[in-house]
VOPAGU-2260 file (C-alpha; in pm, 1 decimal, decimal comma):
REM VOPAGU-2260
SITE   aa  ch    i         X         Y         Z
SITE  UNK   A    0   -2430,9      -6,3   -2405,8
SITE  UNK   A    1   -2380,1    -184,7   -2075,4
SITE  UNK   A    2   -2427,0      13,4   -1752,0
SITE  UNK   A    3   -2101,9      69,8   -1567,3
SITE  UNK   A    4   -2058,2     -29,2   -1202,0
SITE  UNK   A    5   -1860,9     290,9   -1147,8
SITE  UNK   A    6   -1726,9     577,4   -1357,1
SITE  UNK   A    7   -1424,1     544,0   -1582,1
SITE  UNK   A    8   -1158,0     815,1   -1582,1
SITE  UNK   A    9   -1013,7     896,0   -1925,2
SITE  UNK   A   10    -633,6     901,9   -1910,2
SITE  UNK   A   11    -336,0     868,8   -2140,1
SITE  UNK   A   12     -51,7     699,7   -1952,1
SITE  UNK   A   13     240,0     484,4   -2065,4
SITE  UNK   A   14     320,4     160,9   -1890,4
SITE  UNK   A   15     490,1    -176,6   -1913,0
SITE  UNK   A   16     284,1    -495,1   -1909,1
SITE  UNK   A   17     431,4    -826,6   -1787,0
SITE  UNK   A   18     278,7   -1169,2   -1819,0
SITE  UNK   A   19     393,8   -1527,4   -1844,1
SITE  UNK   A   20     717,2   -1490,9   -2035,6
SITE  UNK   A   21     663,4   -1151,6   -2200,5
SITE  UNK   A   22     691,5    -777,1   -2142,5
SITE  UNK   A   23     521,6    -518,8   -2363,9
SITE  UNK   A   24     477,1    -142,3   -2378,4
SITE  UNK   A   25     115,8     -36,0   -2325,2
SITE  UNK   A   26     -92,5     276,1   -2317,3
SITE  UNK   A   27    -362,3     316,5   -2050,0
SITE  UNK   A   28    -676,1     479,3   -2198,3
SITE  UNK   A   29    -908,3     473,0   -1899,0
SITE  UNK   A   30    -901,0     366,7   -1535,9
SITE  UNK   A   31   -1143,9     274,5   -1261,2
SITE  UNK   A   32   -1092,8     130,5    -915,5
SITE  UNK   A   33   -1157,5    -216,2   -1062,0
SITE  UNK   A   34    -946,7    -213,6   -1379,1
SITE  UNK   A   35    -787,5     -49,4   -1680,3
SITE  UNK   A   36    -852,8     -17,7   -2052,5
SITE  UNK   A   37    -522,3     -74,2   -2232,3
SITE  UNK   A   38    -402,8     -61,2   -2588,6
SITE  UNK   A   39     -97,9    -251,4   -2714,4
SITE  UNK   A   40      30,7    -423,4   -3027,5
SITE  UNK   A   41     -53,5    -780,3   -2923,6
SITE  UNK   A   42    -273,9    -824,5   -2613,8
SITE  UNK   A   43    -234,6   -1137,7   -2399,6
SITE  UNK   A   44    -509,2   -1399,8   -2396,7
SITE  UNK   A   45    -826,8   -1367,7   -2191,8
SITE  UNK   A   46    -784,7   -1508,7   -1840,8
SITE  UNK   A   47    -405,8   -1460,1   -1828,7
SITE  UNK   A   48    -261,2   -1322,4   -1503,9
SITE  UNK   A   49     -60,7   -1003,6   -1566,8
SITE  UNK   A   50      93,8    -707,1   -1393,7
SITE  UNK   A   51     145,0    -356,7   -1521,9
SITE  UNK   A   52     393,3     -92,1   -1409,7
SITE  UNK   A   53     249,4     259,2   -1446,8
SITE  UNK   A   54     330,8     583,5   -1264,3
SITE  UNK   A   55     566,0     402,7   -1025,7
SITE  UNK   A   56     302,9     146,9    -923,0
SITE  UNK   A   57     279,6    -220,4   -1008,2
SITE  UNK   A   58     -80,2    -339,2   -1037,2
SITE  UNK   A   59    -176,7    -706,3   -1052,9
SITE  UNK   A   60    -476,0    -850,7   -1230,1
SITE  UNK   A   61    -623,4   -1063,3   -1503,8
SITE  UNK   A   62    -707,1   -1007,6   -1869,7
SITE  UNK   A   63   -1086,0    -973,4   -1872,0
SITE  UNK   A   64   -1124,9    -933,3   -2248,0
SITE  UNK   A   65    -928,0    -841,4   -2560,9
SITE  UNK   A   66   -1035,8    -717,8   -2902,9
SITE  UNK   A   67    -783,3    -616,5   -3166,6
SITE  UNK   A   68    -525,3    -391,7   -3002,5
SITE  UNK   A   69    -738,4    -319,6   -2693,5
SITE  UNK   A   70    -785,8    -516,2   -2376,0
SITE  UNK   A   71    -948,7    -487,4   -2036,2
SITE  UNK   A   72    -756,7    -565,7   -1719,3
SITE  UNK   A   73    -940,1    -646,9   -1394,4
SITE  UNK   A   74    -745,2    -586,1   -1070,0
SITE  UNK   A   75    -716,8    -840,5    -791,1
SITE  UNK   A   76    -797,7    -563,1    -540,0
SITE  UNK   A   77    -977,1    -233,8    -589,1
SITE  UNK   A   78    -748,3      69,9    -602,0
SITE  UNK   A   79    -774,8     439,8    -523,2
SITE  UNK   A   80    -799,2     541,0    -887,8
SITE  UNK   A   81    -756,9     914,9    -823,9
SITE  UNK   A   82    -431,0     855,1    -632,9
SITE  UNK   A   83    -316,8     629,7    -918,6
SITE  UNK   A   84    -388,7     893,4   -1183,1
SITE  UNK   A   85    -224,8    1168,0    -975,9
SITE  UNK   A   86      89,9     956,8    -937,7
SITE  UNK   A   87      77,2     961,3    -558,5
SITE  UNK   A   88     323,0     741,5    -372,1
SITE  UNK   A   89     221,4     472,1    -126,4
SITE  UNK   A   90     -20,5     181,7    -145,7
SITE  UNK   A   91    -316,9     215,0    -381,3
SITE  UNK   A   92    -527,2     -77,3    -255,6
SITE  UNK   A   93    -855,7      31,2    -101,9
SITE  UNK   A   94    -929,1    -116,8     238,4
SITE  UNK   A   95   -1244,1    -321,8     258,4
SITE  UNK   A   96   -1500,0    -178,1     498,3
SITE  UNK   A   97   -1789,6    -362,3     658,5
SITE  UNK   A   98   -2131,2    -266,9     522,0
SITE  UNK   A   99   -2277,8      39,7     688,9
SITE  UNK   A  100   -1943,6     178,3     808,3
SITE  UNK   A  101   -1854,5     533,7     711,1
SITE  UNK   A  102   -1545,4     562,5     496,1
SITE  UNK   A  103   -1255,2     774,0     614,0
SITE  UNK   A  104   -1035,3     996,2     405,0
SITE  UNK   A  105    -725,7     812,7     273,8
SITE  UNK   A  106    -517,5    1107,1     399,1
SITE  UNK   A  107    -585,0     990,8     755,5
SITE  UNK   A  108    -538,6     617,3     696,3
SITE  UNK   A  109    -251,4     443,3     873,0
SITE  UNK   A  110      -3,0     268,5     647,7
SITE  UNK   A  111      47,4     -41,5     862,0
SITE  UNK   A  112     333,3    -167,0     644,3
SITE  UNK   A  113     540,7     140,3     732,8
SITE  UNK   A  114     444,7     107,2    1100,7
SITE  UNK   A  115     550,1    -259,1    1114,4
SITE  UNK   A  116     876,8    -181,5     936,2
SITE  UNK   A  117     962,3      63,2    1216,0
SITE  UNK   A  118     859,8    -172,1    1497,9
SITE  UNK   A  119    1216,9    -241,0    1622,7
SITE  UNK   A  120    1290,1     132,5    1649,1
SITE  UNK   A  121     960,8     185,4    1831,1
SITE  UNK   A  122    1035,4     -98,5    2075,8
SITE  UNK   A  123    1384,6      39,8    2147,9
SITE  UNK   A  124    1248,4     389,1    2211,0
SITE  UNK   A  125     977,7     245,8    2435,7
SITE  UNK   A  126    1240,7      54,0    2638,0
SITE  UNK   A  127    1452,2     366,8    2683,6
SITE  UNK   A  128    1146,6     561,9    2797,5
SITE  UNK   A  129    1065,1     289,3    3053,0
SITE  UNK   A  130    1420,2     302,7    3196,5
SITE  UNK   A  131    1409,4     682,7    3210,7
SITE  UNK   A  132    1070,3     669,2    3386,6
SITE  UNK   A  133    1209,8     418,4    3637,6
SITE  UNK   A  134    1501,8     648,2    3728,1
SITE  UNK   A  135    1274,2     953,8    3740,0
SITE  UNK   A  136    1041,3     781,6    3987,7
SITE  UNK   A  137    1344,9     675,1    4192,6
SITE  UNK   A  138    1480,4    1029,0    4192,0
SITE  UNK   A  139    1148,4    1174,7    4308,1
SITE  UNK   A  140    1054,2     913,7    4567,8
SITE  UNK   A  141    1393,0     783,8    4677,5
SITE  UNK   A  142    1236,8     439,1    4736,2
SITE  UNK   A  143    1504,5     235,5    4563,1
SITE  UNK   A  144    1800,8     419,7    4709,1
SITE  UNK   A  145    2110,6     572,3    4569,4
SITE  UNK   A  146    2323,7     443,8    4286,3
SITE  UNK   A  147    2594,0     356,6    4541,1
SITE  UNK   A  148    2370,5      95,3    4702,7
SITE  UNK   A  149    2284,2     -49,3    4361,7
SITE  UNK   A  150    2650,3     -72,3    4262,3
SITE  UNK   A  151    2734,4    -233,1    4600,2
SITE  UNK   A  152    2464,4    -491,8    4541,3
SITE  UNK   A  153    2587,0    -567,3    4189,7
SITE  UNK   A  154    2951,4    -600,5    4296,7
SITE  UNK   A  155    2876,9    -877,9    4549,7
């Protein structure tokens, strides 16, 4: 038996496999961060690009091998296999880390996609804080003058 790069996790999960022009029900028998062992009536051909929807996640990869009703799927990117099995929400892709760097807990990782999606709200809040800070400094120091002088200037 061939040595495994990493441990497999025995599971029994239902999913839906999609490939070029087909969709099939599958059963996931084991999972690792690099791929899945699947069973289905008619597996796609070796080398075919596929995606599978399981536990609310869509995973992309390639058929590595098939034999009878079983097949191996290799992911494009490594995943957090324990989060996948637990059905956790959010991205599953593991972030690549330079060699020698300590890994951090996924619980403390920043989901940059969510941060970027909220960028306009963040920019608006930052602008309002800058205006408030400007008026607070003016109120404390009195360097700019009263609102009457500003309105006189603007009405000219």
